[in-house]
PQR file with spaces between the fields and no chain letter, atoms N, CA, C, O and H, PARSE charges and radii, in Angstrom:
ATOM       1  N    UNK     1     -68.586   10.498   26.371 -0.4000 1.5000
ATOM       2  CA   UNK     1     -67.265   11.752   26.088 -0.0000 2.0000
ATOM       3  C    UNK     1     -67.935   12.793   26.838  0.5500 1.7000
ATOM       4  O    UNK     1     -69.150   12.954   26.953 -0.5500 1.4000
ATOM       5  N    UNK     2     -66.751   13.659   27.464 -0.4000 1.5000
ATOM       6  CA   UNK     2     -67.008   14.872   27.701 -0.0000 2.0000
ATOM       7  C    UNK     2     -65.799   15.563   27.685  0.5500 1.7000
ATOM       8  O    UNK     2     -64.742   14.977   27.453 -0.5500 1.4000
ATOM       9  H    UNK     2     -65.764   13.528   27.371  0.4000 1.0000
ATOM      10  N    UNK     3     -65.897   17.436   28.041 -0.4000 1.5000
ATOM      11  CA   UNK     3     -64.943   17.795   28.168 -0.0000 2.0000
ATOM      12  C    UNK     3     -65.181   18.982   29.405  0.5500 1.7000
ATOM      13  O    UNK     3     -66.334   19.258   29.735 -0.5500 1.4000
ATOM      14  H    UNK     3     -66.756   17.912   28.230  0.4000 1.0000
ATOM      15  N    UNK     4     -64.357   19.458   29.865 -0.4000 1.5000
ATOM      16  CA   UNK     4     -64.247   20.377   31.059 -0.0000 2.0000
ATOM      17  C    UNK     4     -62.923   21.215   30.751  0.5500 1.7000
ATOM      18  O    UNK     4     -61.818   20.700   30.580 -0.5500 1.4000
ATOM      19  H    UNK     4     -63.420   19.233   29.597  0.4000 1.0000
ATOM      20  N    UNK     5     -63.180   22.490   30.709 -0.4000 1.5000
ATOM      21  CA   UNK     5     -62.378   23.713   30.656 -0.0000 2.0000
ATOM      22  C    UNK     5     -62.312   24.491   31.712  0.5500 1.7000
ATOM      23  O    UNK     5     -63.414   24.883   32.096 -0.5500 1.4000
ATOM      24  H    UNK     5     -64.078   22.908   30.849  0.4000 1.0000
ATOM      25  N    UNK     6     -61.292   24.894   32.390 -0.4000 1.5000
ATOM      26  CA   UNK     6     -61.267   25.816   33.354 -0.0000 2.0000
ATOM      27  C    UNK     6     -60.311   27.091   32.793  0.5500 1.7000
ATOM      28  O    UNK     6     -59.252   26.864   32.208 -0.5500 1.4000
ATOM      29  H    UNK     6     -60.396   24.576   32.079  0.4000 1.0000
ATOM      30  N    UNK     7     -60.754   28.308   33.013 -0.4000 1.5000
ATOM      31  CA   UNK     7     -60.099   29.597   32.672 -0.0000 2.0000
ATOM      32  C    UNK     7     -60.054   30.379   33.620  0.5500 1.7000
ATOM      33  O    UNK     7     -61.125   30.759   34.095 -0.5500 1.4000
ATOM      34  H    UNK     7     -61.615   28.492   33.488  0.4000 1.0000
ATOM      35  N    UNK     8     -59.036   30.764   34.074 -0.4000 1.5000
ATOM      36  CA   UNK     8     -58.710   31.656   35.111 -0.0000 2.0000
ATOM      37  C    UNK     8     -57.820   32.911   34.641  0.5500 1.7000
ATOM      38  O    UNK     8     -56.845   32.787   33.900 -0.5500 1.4000
ATOM      39  H    UNK     8     -58.167   30.456   33.688  0.4000 1.0000
ATOM      40  N    UNK     9     -58.265   34.106   35.150 -0.4000 1.5000
ATOM      41  CA   UNK     9     -57.802   35.402   35.005 -0.0000 2.0000
ATOM      42  C    UNK     9     -56.874   35.733   36.002  0.5500 1.7000
ATOM      43  O    UNK     9     -57.462   35.983   37.054 -0.5500 1.4000
ATOM      44  H    UNK     9     -59.057   34.207   35.751  0.4000 1.0000
ATOM      45  N    UNK    10     -55.663   35.834   36.087 -0.4000 1.5000
ATOM      46  CA   UNK    10     -54.867   36.155   37.128 -0.0000 2.0000
ATOM      47  C    UNK    10     -54.126   37.681   37.052  0.5500 1.7000
ATOM      48  O    UNK    10     -53.657   37.942   35.944 -0.5500 1.4000
ATOM      49  H    UNK    10     -55.185   35.631   35.232  0.4000 1.0000
ATOM      50  N    UNK    11     -53.968   38.705   38.088 -0.4000 1.5000
ATOM      51  CA   UNK    11     -53.418   39.908   37.781 -0.0000 2.0000
ATOM      52  C    UNK    11     -51.826   39.478   37.972  0.5500 1.7000
ATOM      53  O    UNK    11     -51.523   38.467   38.605 -0.5500 1.4000
ATOM      54  H    UNK    11     -54.349   38.492   38.988  0.4000 1.0000
ATOM      55  N    UNK    12     -50.995   40.210   37.457 -0.4000 1.5000
ATOM      56  CA   UNK    12     -49.404   40.181   37.565 -0.0000 2.0000
ATOM      57  C    UNK    12     -48.913   40.879   38.880  0.5500 1.7000
ATOM      58  O    UNK    12     -49.617   41.619   39.567 -0.5500 1.4000
ATOM      59  H    UNK    12     -51.241   41.032   36.943  0.4000 1.0000
ATOM      60  N    UNK    13     -47.706   40.569   39.119 -0.4000 1.5000
ATOM      61  CA   UNK    13     -47.141   41.380   40.276 -0.0000 2.0000
ATOM      62  C    UNK    13     -45.619   41.471   39.701  0.5500 1.7000
ATOM      63  O    UNK    13     -45.225   40.816   38.737 -0.5500 1.4000
ATOM      64  H    UNK    13     -47.134   39.968   38.561  0.4000 1.0000
ATOM      65  N    UNK    14     -44.914   42.290   40.369 -0.4000 1.5000
ATOM      66  CA   UNK    14     -43.401   42.457   39.928 -0.0000 2.0000
ATOM      67  C    UNK    14     -42.391   41.765   40.777  0.5500 1.7000
ATOM      68  O    UNK    14     -41.176   41.963   40.770 -0.5500 1.4000
ATOM      69  H    UNK    14     -45.234   42.822   41.152  0.4000 1.0000
ATOM      70  N    UNK    15     -43.190   40.767   41.648 -0.4000 1.5000
ATOM      71  CA   UNK    15     -42.016   39.696   42.431 -0.0000 2.0000
ATOM      72  C    UNK    15     -42.806   38.382   42.018  0.5500 1.7000
ATOM      73  O    UNK    15     -43.959   38.266   41.601 -0.5500 1.4000
ATOM      74  H    UNK    15     -44.177   40.606   41.654  0.4000 1.0000
ATOM      75  N    UNK    16     -41.865   37.462   42.255 -0.4000 1.5000
ATOM      76  CA   UNK    16     -42.095   36.006   41.965 -0.0000 2.0000
ATOM      77  C    UNK    16     -42.720   35.520   43.274  0.5500 1.7000
ATOM      78  O    UNK    16     -42.313   35.859   44.385 -0.5500 1.4000
ATOM      79  H    UNK    16     -40.928   37.556   42.593  0.4000 1.0000
ATOM      80  N    UNK    17     -43.880   34.589   43.013 -0.4000 1.5000
ATOM      81  CA   UNK    17     -44.583   33.944   43.991 -0.0000 2.0000
ATOM      82  C    UNK    17     -44.837   32.502   43.787  0.5500 1.7000
ATOM      83  O    UNK    17     -44.967   32.177   42.606 -0.5500 1.4000
ATOM      84  H    UNK    17     -44.211   34.314   42.111  0.4000 1.0000
ATOM      85  N    UNK    18     -44.933   31.594   44.640 -0.4000 1.5000
ATOM      86  CA   UNK    18     -45.072   30.485   44.227 -0.0000 2.0000
ATOM      87  C    UNK    18     -46.191   29.608   45.519  0.5500 1.7000
ATOM      88  O    UNK    18     -46.397   30.092   46.632 -0.5500 1.4000
ATOM      89  H    UNK    18     -44.827   31.858   45.599  0.4000 1.0000
ATOM      90  N    UNK    19     -46.662   28.559   45.138 -0.4000 1.5000
ATOM      91  CA   UNK    19     -47.386   27.868   45.888 -0.0000 2.0000
ATOM      92  C    UNK    19     -47.236   26.277   45.878  0.5500 1.7000
ATOM      93  O    UNK    19     -47.361   25.722   44.786 -0.5500 1.4000
ATOM      94  H    UNK    19     -46.494   28.166   44.234  0.4000 1.0000
ATOM      95  N    UNK    20     -46.968   25.479   47.044 -0.4000 1.5000
ATOM      96  CA   UNK    20     -46.766   23.936   46.770 -0.0000 2.0000
ATOM      97  C    UNK    20     -47.869   23.432   47.328  0.5500 1.7000
ATOM      98  O    UNK    20     -48.388   24.081   48.237 -0.5500 1.4000
ATOM      99  H    UNK    20     -46.866   25.930   47.931  0.4000 1.0000
ATOM     100  N    UNK    21     -48.462   22.173   46.907 -0.4000 1.5000
ATOM     101  CA   UNK    21     -49.598   21.572   47.850 -0.0000 2.0000
ATOM     102  C    UNK    21     -49.573   20.154   47.464  0.5500 1.7000
ATOM     103  O    UNK    21     -49.022   19.776   46.430 -0.5500 1.4000
ATOM     104  H    UNK    21     -48.040   21.646   46.169  0.4000 1.0000
ATOM     105  N    UNK    22     -50.278   19.221   48.443 -0.4000 1.5000
ATOM     106  CA   UNK    22     -50.188   17.850   48.156 -0.0000 2.0000
ATOM     107  C    UNK    22     -51.922   17.702   48.990  0.5500 1.7000
ATOM     108  O    UNK    22     -52.357   18.084   50.076 -0.5500 1.4000
ATOM     109  H    UNK    22     -50.725   19.529   49.283  0.4000 1.0000
ATOM     110  N    UNK    23     -52.682   16.758   47.515 -0.4000 1.5000
ATOM     111  CA   UNK    23     -53.695   16.442   48.198 -0.0000 2.0000
ATOM     112  C    UNK    23     -53.598   14.834   48.282  0.5500 1.7000
ATOM     113  O    UNK    23     -53.398   14.115   47.303 -0.5500 1.4000
ATOM     114  H    UNK    23     -52.329   16.448   46.632  0.4000 1.0000
ATOM     115  N    UNK    24     -53.762   14.400   49.554 -0.4000 1.5000
ATOM     116  CA   UNK    24     -53.783   13.086   49.742 -0.0000 2.0000
ATOM     117  C    UNK    24     -54.862   12.253   50.452  0.5500 1.7000
ATOM     118  O    UNK    24     -55.550   12.779   51.327 -0.5500 1.4000
ATOM     119  H    UNK    24     -53.924   14.984   50.350  0.4000 1.0000
ATOM     120  N    UNK    25     -55.029   10.966   50.100 -0.4000 1.5000
ATOM     121  CA   UNK    25     -55.961   10.069   50.680 -0.0000 2.0000
ATOM     122  C    UNK    25     -55.408    9.097   51.409  0.5500 1.7000
ATOM     123  O    UNK    25     -54.334    8.763   50.909 -0.5500 1.4000
ATOM     124  H    UNK    25     -54.471   10.538   49.389  0.4000 1.0000
ATOM     125  N    UNK    26     -55.706    8.430   52.484 -0.4000 1.5000
ATOM     126  CA   UNK    26     -55.300    7.293   53.002 -0.0000 2.0000
ATOM     127  C    UNK    26     -56.304    6.698   53.841  0.5500 1.7000
ATOM     128  O    UNK    26     -57.052    7.460   54.455 -0.5500 1.4000
ATOM     129  H    UNK    26     -56.578    8.701   52.890  0.4000 1.0000
ATOM     130  N    UNK    27     -56.435    5.472   53.961 -0.4000 1.5000
ATOM     131  CA   UNK    27     -57.186    4.526   54.589 -0.0000 2.0000
ATOM     132  C    UNK    27     -57.364    4.809   55.962  0.5500 1.7000
ATOM     133  O    UNK    27     -58.491    4.695   56.444 -0.5500 1.4000
ATOM     134  H    UNK    27     -55.827    4.853   53.463  0.4000 1.0000
ATOM     135  N    UNK    28     -56.154    5.256   56.844 -0.4000 1.5000
ATOM     136  CA   UNK    28     -56.140    5.548   58.123 -0.0000 2.0000
ATOM     137  C    UNK    28     -57.094    6.733   58.560  0.5500 1.7000
ATOM     138  O    UNK    28     -57.648    6.812   59.657 -0.5500 1.4000
ATOM     139  H    UNK    28     -55.238    5.349   56.452  0.4000 1.0000
ATOM     140  N    UNK    29     -57.204    7.742   57.405 -0.4000 1.5000
ATOM     141  CA   UNK    29     -57.996    9.118   57.531 -0.0000 2.0000
ATOM     142  C    UNK    29     -59.464    8.880   57.525  0.5500 1.7000
ATOM     143  O    UNK    29     -60.311    9.391   58.257 -0.5500 1.4000
ATOM     144  H    UNK    29     -56.753    7.678   56.515  0.4000 1.0000
ATOM     145  N    UNK    30     -59.602    8.083   56.647 -0.4000 1.5000
ATOM     146  CA   UNK    30     -61.029    7.821   56.153 -0.0000 2.0000
ATOM     147  C    UNK    30     -61.935    6.613   57.151  0.5500 1.7000
ATOM     148  O    UNK    30     -61.507    5.540   57.576 -0.5500 1.4000
ATOM     149  H    UNK    30     -58.914    7.667   56.052  0.4000 1.0000
ATOM     150  N    UNK    31     -63.042    7.103   57.299 -0.4000 1.5000
ATOM     151  CA   UNK    31     -64.070    5.949   57.925 -0.0000 2.0000
ATOM     152  C    UNK    31     -64.415    4.815   57.043  0.5500 1.7000
ATOM     153  O    UNK    31     -64.469    4.870   55.815 -0.5500 1.4000
ATOM     154  H    UNK    31     -63.390    7.975   56.954  0.4000 1.0000
ATOM     155  N    UNK    32     -64.628    3.848   57.736 -0.4000 1.5000
ATOM     156  CA   UNK    32     -65.273    2.814   56.806 -0.0000 2.0000
ATOM     157  C    UNK    32     -66.918    2.963   56.257  0.5500 1.7000
ATOM     158  O    UNK    32     -67.904    3.431   56.825 -0.5500 1.4000
ATOM     159  H    UNK    32     -64.584    3.804   58.734  0.4000 1.0000
ATOM     160  N    UNK    33     -66.752    2.371   54.948 -0.4000 1.5000
ATOM     161  CA   UNK    33     -68.308    2.926   54.438 -0.0000 2.0000
ATOM     162  C    UNK    33     -69.348    1.897   55.374  0.5500 1.7000
ATOM     163  O    UNK    33     -69.140    0.837   55.963 -0.5500 1.4000
ATOM     164  H    UNK    33     -65.951    1.991   54.486  0.4000 1.0000
ATOM     165  N    UNK    34     -70.359    2.616   55.232 -0.4000 1.5000
ATOM     166  CA   UNK    34     -71.676    1.980   55.968 -0.0000 2.0000
ATOM     167  C    UNK    34     -71.997    0.389   55.497  0.5500 1.7000
ATOM     168  O    UNK    34     -72.163   -0.458   56.374 -0.5500 1.4000
ATOM     169  H    UNK    34     -70.528    3.477   54.753  0.4000 1.0000
ATOM     170  N    UNK    35     -72.059    0.108   54.388 -0.4000 1.5000
ATOM     171  CA   UNK    35     -72.320   -1.376   53.871 -0.0000 2.0000
ATOM     172  C    UNK    35     -71.351   -2.168   54.319  0.5500 1.7000
ATOM     173  O    UNK    35     -71.610   -3.252   54.842 -0.5500 1.4000
ATOM     174  H    UNK    35     -71.925    0.796   53.675  0.4000 1.0000
ATOM     175  N    UNK    36     -70.154   -1.725   54.169 -0.4000 1.5000
ATOM     176  CA   UNK    36     -68.631   -2.666   54.705 -0.0000 2.0000
ATOM     177  C    UNK    36     -68.816   -2.841   56.247  0.5500 1.7000
ATOM     178  O    UNK    36     -68.648   -3.964   56.721 -0.5500 1.4000
ATOM     179  H    UNK    36     -69.943   -0.845   53.745  0.4000 1.0000
ATOM     180  N    UNK    37     -69.138   -1.842   57.020 -0.4000 1.5000
ATOM     181  CA   UNK    37     -69.118   -1.715   58.390 -0.0000 2.0000
ATOM     182  C    UNK    37     -70.173   -2.669   58.910  0.5500 1.7000
ATOM     183  O    UNK    37     -69.955   -3.420   59.861 -0.5500 1.4000
ATOM     184  H    UNK    37     -69.275   -0.929   56.636  0.4000 1.0000
ATOM     185  N    UNK    38     -71.266   -2.620   58.292 -0.4000 1.5000
ATOM     186  CA   UNK    38     -72.634   -3.502   58.502 -0.0000 2.0000
ATOM     187  C    UNK    38     -72.088   -4.938   58.309  0.5500 1.7000
ATOM     188  O    UNK    38     -72.205   -5.659   59.300 -0.5500 1.4000
ATOM     189  H    UNK    38     -71.444   -2.010   57.520  0.4000 1.0000
ATOM     190  N    UNK    39     -71.461   -5.531   57.113 -0.4000 1.5000
ATOM     191  CA   UNK    39     -70.892   -6.685   56.671 -0.0000 2.0000
ATOM     192  C    UNK    39     -69.814   -7.162   57.687  0.5500 1.7000
ATOM     193  O    UNK    39     -69.664   -8.362   57.920 -0.5500 1.4000
ATOM     194  H    UNK    39     -71.365   -4.945   56.308  0.4000 1.0000
ATOM     195  N    UNK    40     -69.128   -6.279   58.236 -0.4000 1.5000
ATOM     196  CA   UNK    40     -68.235   -6.711   59.152 -0.0000 2.0000
ATOM     197  C    UNK    40     -66.743   -6.725   58.456  0.5500 1.7000
ATOM     198  O    UNK    40     -65.782   -7.419   58.790 -0.5500 1.4000
ATOM     199  H    UNK    40     -69.249   -5.304   58.047  0.4000 1.0000
ATOM     200  N    UNK    41     -66.816   -5.883   57.528 -0.4000 1.5000
ATOM     201  CA   UNK    41     -65.478   -6.078   56.644 -0.0000 2.0000
ATOM     202  C    UNK    41     -64.751   -4.825   57.034  0.5500 1.7000
ATOM     203  O    UNK    41     -65.293   -3.870   57.591 -0.5500 1.4000
ATOM     204  H    UNK    41     -67.596   -5.319   57.257  0.4000 1.0000
ATOM     205  N    UNK    42     -63.461   -4.897   56.695 -0.4000 1.5000
ATOM     206  CA   UNK    42     -62.463   -3.852   56.938 -0.0000 2.0000
ATOM     207  C    UNK    42     -62.466   -2.644   55.946  0.5500 1.7000
ATOM     208  O    UNK    42     -62.898   -2.779   54.801 -0.5500 1.4000
ATOM     209  H    UNK    42     -63.021   -5.672   56.242  0.4000 1.0000
ATOM     210  N    UNK    43     -62.005   -1.538   56.384 -0.4000 1.5000
ATOM     211  CA   UNK    43     -61.803   -0.539   55.439 -0.0000 2.0000
ATOM     212  C    UNK    43     -60.967   -1.007   53.981  0.5500 1.7000
ATOM     213  O    UNK    43     -60.118   -1.897   54.022 -0.5500 1.4000
ATOM     214  H    UNK    43     -61.654   -1.429   57.314  0.4000 1.0000
ATOM     215  N    UNK    44     -61.263   -0.409   52.914 -0.4000 1.5000
ATOM     216  CA   UNK    44     -60.436   -0.522   51.717 -0.0000 2.0000
ATOM     217  C    UNK    44     -59.167    0.141   51.836  0.5500 1.7000
ATOM     218  O    UNK    44     -58.987    1.169   52.490 -0.5500 1.4000
ATOM     219  H    UNK    44     -61.952    0.315   52.882  0.4000 1.0000
ATOM     220  N    UNK    45     -58.328   -0.456   51.209 -0.4000 1.5000
ATOM     221  CA   UNK    45     -56.888    0.301   50.992 -0.0000 2.0000
ATOM     222  C    UNK    45     -57.166    1.257   49.698  0.5500 1.7000
ATOM     223  O    UNK    45     -57.576    1.045   48.556 -0.5500 1.4000
ATOM     224  H    UNK    45     -58.474   -1.291   50.678  0.4000 1.0000
ATOM     225  N    UNK    46     -56.732    2.450   50.447 -0.4000 1.5000
ATOM     226  CA   UNK    46     -57.015    3.671   49.512 -0.0000 2.0000
ATOM     227  C    UNK    46     -55.915    4.616   49.659  0.5500 1.7000
ATOM     228  O    UNK    46     -56.052    5.476   50.529 -0.5500 1.4000
ATOM     229  H    UNK    46     -56.399    2.623   51.374  0.4000 1.0000
ATOM     230  N    UNK    47     -54.728    4.609   48.886 -0.4000 1.5000
ATOM     231  CA   UNK    47     -53.888    5.582   48.755 -0.0000 2.0000
ATOM     232  C    UNK    47     -53.840    6.154   47.478  0.5500 1.7000
ATOM     233  O    UNK    47     -53.915    5.628   46.368 -0.5500 1.4000
ATOM     234  H    UNK    47     -54.616    3.911   48.180  0.4000 1.0000
ATOM     235  N    UNK    48     -53.676    7.540   47.888 -0.4000 1.5000
ATOM     236  CA   UNK    48     -53.652    8.504   46.619 -0.0000 2.0000
ATOM     237  C    UNK    48     -53.026    9.794   47.181  0.5500 1.7000
ATOM     238  O    UNK    48     -53.251   10.367   48.247 -0.5500 1.4000
ATOM     239  H    UNK    48     -53.615    7.968   48.790  0.4000 1.0000
ATOM     240  N    UNK    49     -52.028   10.154   46.000 -0.4000 1.5000
ATOM     241  CA   UNK    49     -51.274   11.316   46.403 -0.0000 2.0000
ATOM     242  C    UNK    49     -51.249   12.162   45.037  0.5500 1.7000
ATOM     243  O    UNK    49     -51.038   11.617   43.954 -0.5500 1.4000
ATOM     244  H    UNK    49     -51.845    9.688   45.134  0.4000 1.0000
ATOM     245  N    UNK    50     -51.437   13.269   45.150 -0.4000 1.5000
ATOM     246  CA   UNK    50     -51.481   14.372   44.126 -0.0000 2.0000
ATOM     247  C    UNK    50     -50.989   15.773   44.539  0.5500 1.7000
ATOM     248  O    UNK    50     -51.653   16.710   44.981 -0.5500 1.4000
ATOM     249  H    UNK    50     -51.609   13.712   46.030  0.4000 1.0000
ATOM     250  N    UNK    51     -49.465   15.682   44.251 -0.4000 1.5000
ATOM     251  CA   UNK    51     -48.858   16.889   44.482 -0.0000 2.0000
ATOM     252  C    UNK    51     -49.168   17.966   43.182  0.5500 1.7000
ATOM     253  O    UNK    51     -49.580   17.522   42.110 -0.5500 1.4000
ATOM     254  H    UNK    51     -48.925   14.921   43.892  0.4000 1.0000
ATOM     255  N    UNK    52     -48.953   19.267   43.373 -0.4000 1.5000
ATOM     256  CA   UNK    52     -49.142   20.354   42.857 -0.0000 2.0000
ATOM     257  C    UNK    52     -48.237   21.698   42.906  0.5500 1.7000
ATOM     258  O    UNK    52     -47.583   21.881   43.933 -0.5500 1.4000
ATOM     259  H    UNK    52     -48.619   19.627   44.244  0.4000 1.0000
ATOM     260  N    UNK    53     -48.159   22.639   41.871 -0.4000 1.5000
ATOM     261  CA   UNK    53     -47.395   23.772   41.960 -0.0000 2.0000
ATOM     262  C    UNK    53     -47.902   24.861   41.399  0.5500 1.7000
ATOM     263  O    UNK    53     -48.668   24.654   40.458 -0.5500 1.4000
ATOM     264  H    UNK    53     -48.690   22.490   41.036  0.4000 1.0000
ATOM     265  N    UNK    54     -47.669   26.126   41.747 -0.4000 1.5000
ATOM     266  CA   UNK    54     -48.207   27.260   40.996 -0.0000 2.0000
ATOM     267  C    UNK    54     -47.138   28.303   41.280  0.5500 1.7000
ATOM     268  O    UNK    54     -46.823   28.760   42.379 -0.5500 1.4000
ATOM     269  H    UNK    54     -47.047   26.295   42.511  0.4000 1.0000
ATOM     270  N    UNK    55     -46.660   28.583   40.131 -0.4000 1.5000
ATOM     271  CA   UNK    55     -45.700   29.608   40.114 -0.0000 2.0000
ATOM     272  C    UNK    55     -46.287   31.138   39.605  0.5500 1.7000
ATOM     273  O    UNK    55     -47.204   30.925   38.812 -0.5500 1.4000
ATOM     274  H    UNK    55     -46.916   28.212   39.238  0.4000 1.0000
ATOM     275  N    UNK    56     -46.105   32.357   39.763 -0.4000 1.5000
ATOM     276  CA   UNK    56     -46.248   33.475   39.182 -0.0000 2.0000
ATOM     277  C    UNK    56     -45.248   34.530   38.968  0.5500 1.7000
ATOM     278  O    UNK    56     -44.509   34.485   39.952 -0.5500 1.4000
ATOM     279  H    UNK    56     -45.360   32.530   40.408  0.4000 1.0000
ATOM     280  N    UNK    57     -44.844   35.492   38.139 -0.4000 1.5000
ATOM     281  CA   UNK    57     -43.936   36.389   38.308 -0.0000 2.0000
ATOM     282  C    UNK    57     -43.684   37.278   37.050  0.5500 1.7000
ATOM     283  O    UNK    57     -44.209   36.935   35.990 -0.5500 1.4000
ATOM     284  H    UNK    57     -45.445   35.529   37.340  0.4000 1.0000
ATOM     285  N    UNK    58     -43.086   38.145   37.093 -0.4000 1.5000
ATOM     286  CA   UNK    58     -42.740   39.033   35.739 -0.0000 2.0000
ATOM     287  C    UNK    58     -41.922   38.324   34.674  0.5500 1.7000
ATOM     288  O    UNK    58     -40.951   37.571   34.739 -0.5500 1.4000
ATOM     289  H    UNK    58     -42.660   38.423   37.954  0.4000 1.0000
ATOM     290  N    UNK    59     -42.563   38.761   33.781 -0.4000 1.5000
ATOM     291  CA   UNK    59     -41.467   38.655   32.381 -0.0000 2.0000
ATOM     292  C    UNK    59     -40.619   39.779   31.790  0.5500 1.7000
ATOM     293  O    UNK    59     -39.451   39.666   31.419 -0.5500 1.4000
ATOM     294  H    UNK    59     -43.352   39.372   33.728  0.4000 1.0000
ATOM     295  N    UNK    60     -41.354   40.852   31.758 -0.4000 1.5000
ATOM     296  CA   UNK    60     -40.919   42.241   31.567 -0.0000 2.0000
ATOM     297  C    UNK    60     -41.886   43.057   32.896  0.5500 1.7000
ATOM     298  O    UNK    60     -43.108   42.993   33.027 -0.5500 1.4000
ATOM     299  H    UNK    60     -42.303   40.944   32.060  0.4000 1.0000
ATOM     300  N    UNK    61     -41.022   43.718   33.674 -0.4000 1.5000
ATOM     301  CA   UNK    61     -41.457   44.441   34.804 -0.0000 2.0000
ATOM     302  C    UNK    61     -42.644   45.588   34.370  0.5500 1.7000
ATOM     303  O    UNK    61     -42.612   46.265   33.343 -0.5500 1.4000
ATOM     304  H    UNK    61     -40.029   43.769   33.568  0.4000 1.0000
ATOM     305  N    UNK    62     -43.402   45.615   35.125 -0.4000 1.5000
ATOM     306  CA   UNK    62     -44.849   46.451   34.840 -0.0000 2.0000
ATOM     307  C    UNK    62     -45.423   46.270   33.453  0.5500 1.7000
ATOM     308  O    UNK    62     -46.186   47.099   32.956 -0.5500 1.4000
ATOM     309  H    UNK    62     -43.429   45.065   35.959  0.4000 1.0000
ATOM     310  N    UNK    63     -45.090   45.320   32.927 -0.4000 1.5000
ATOM     311  CA   UNK    63     -45.714   44.980   31.399 -0.0000 2.0000
ATOM     312  C    UNK    63     -46.151   43.580   30.954  0.5500 1.7000
ATOM     313  O    UNK    63     -47.071   43.404   30.155 -0.5500 1.4000
ATOM     314  H    UNK    63     -44.470   44.647   33.330  0.4000 1.0000
ATOM     315  N    UNK    64     -45.716   42.976   31.297 -0.4000 1.5000
ATOM     316  CA   UNK    64     -45.762   41.315   31.064 -0.0000 2.0000
ATOM     317  C    UNK    64     -45.545   40.500   32.386  0.5500 1.7000
ATOM     318  O    UNK    64     -44.741   40.688   33.299 -0.5500 1.4000
ATOM     319  H    UNK    64     -44.969   43.119   31.946  0.4000 1.0000
ATOM     320  N    UNK    65     -46.580   39.462   32.199 -0.4000 1.5000
ATOM     321  CA   UNK    65     -46.401   38.737   33.524 -0.0000 2.0000
ATOM     322  C    UNK    65     -46.720   37.261   33.170  0.5500 1.7000
ATOM     323  O    UNK    65     -47.417   37.032   32.181 -0.5500 1.4000
ATOM     324  H    UNK    65     -47.233   39.309   31.458  0.4000 1.0000
ATOM     325  N    UNK    66     -46.207   36.178   33.990 -0.4000 1.5000
ATOM     326  CA   UNK    66     -46.579   34.601   33.622 -0.0000 2.0000
ATOM     327  C    UNK    66     -47.130   34.226   34.641  0.5500 1.7000
ATOM     328  O    UNK    66     -46.824   34.821   35.675 -0.5500 1.4000
ATOM     329  H    UNK    66     -45.642   36.363   34.793  0.4000 1.0000
ATOM     330  N    UNK    67     -48.119   33.127   34.711 -0.4000 1.5000
ATOM     331  CA   UNK    67     -48.539   32.127   35.649 -0.0000 2.0000
ATOM     332  C    UNK    67     -48.628   30.865   35.109  0.5500 1.7000
ATOM     333  O    UNK    67     -49.226   30.668   34.052 -0.5500 1.4000
ATOM     334  H    UNK    67     -48.367   32.643   33.872  0.4000 1.0000
ATOM     335  N    UNK    68     -48.020   29.880   35.818 -0.4000 1.5000
ATOM     336  CA   UNK    68     -47.963   28.523   35.378 -0.0000 2.0000
ATOM     337  C    UNK    68     -48.617   27.726   36.619  0.5500 1.7000
ATOM     338  O    UNK    68     -48.508   28.117   37.782 -0.5500 1.4000
ATOM     339  H    UNK    68     -47.535   30.041   36.678  0.4000 1.0000
ATOM     340  N    UNK    69     -49.312   26.556   36.229 -0.4000 1.5000
ATOM     341  CA   UNK    69     -49.485   25.429   37.373 -0.0000 2.0000
ATOM     342  C    UNK    69     -49.143   24.269   36.749  0.5500 1.7000
ATOM     343  O    UNK    69     -48.955   24.157   35.537 -0.5500 1.4000
ATOM     344  H    UNK    69     -49.400   26.238   35.285  0.4000 1.0000
ATOM     345  N    UNK    70     -49.048   23.253   37.706 -0.4000 1.5000
ATOM     346  CA   UNK    70     -48.660   21.790   37.486 -0.0000 2.0000
ATOM     347  C    UNK    70     -49.471   21.062   38.423  0.5500 1.7000
ATOM     348  O    UNK    70     -49.400   21.372   39.612 -0.5500 1.4000
ATOM     349  H    UNK    70     -49.201   23.344   38.690  0.4000 1.0000
ATOM     350  N    UNK    71     -50.323   20.028   38.003 -0.4000 1.5000
ATOM     351  CA   UNK    71     -50.909   19.248   38.849 -0.0000 2.0000
ATOM     352  C    UNK    71     -50.692   17.726   38.643  0.5500 1.7000
ATOM     353  O    UNK    71     -51.225   17.333   37.606 -0.5500 1.4000
ATOM     354  H    UNK    71     -50.381   19.777   37.037  0.4000 1.0000
ATOM     355  N    UNK    72     -50.123   16.873   39.274 -0.4000 1.5000
ATOM     356  CA   UNK    72     -49.425   15.733   38.990 -0.0000 2.0000
ATOM     357  C    UNK    72     -50.754   14.658   39.120  0.5500 1.7000
ATOM     358  O    UNK    72     -50.592   13.451   38.935 -0.5500 1.4000
ATOM     359  H    UNK    72     -49.690   17.192   40.117  0.4000 1.0000
């Protein structure tokens, strides 16, 4: 059993900002593992796709700000 917690403090701004990203893995982009290559085996099928989004902006101008992040 374990637990990991991340805490980030961000400063606010009076404009809305956002970032979108995608982290993906694909067997076409990865090399074969050493042991599988030695045995003459093909690369393993590996397809992983993790999109995410970060949005920040004001709630009350010059006073209160929000920051939200989603990682699927």
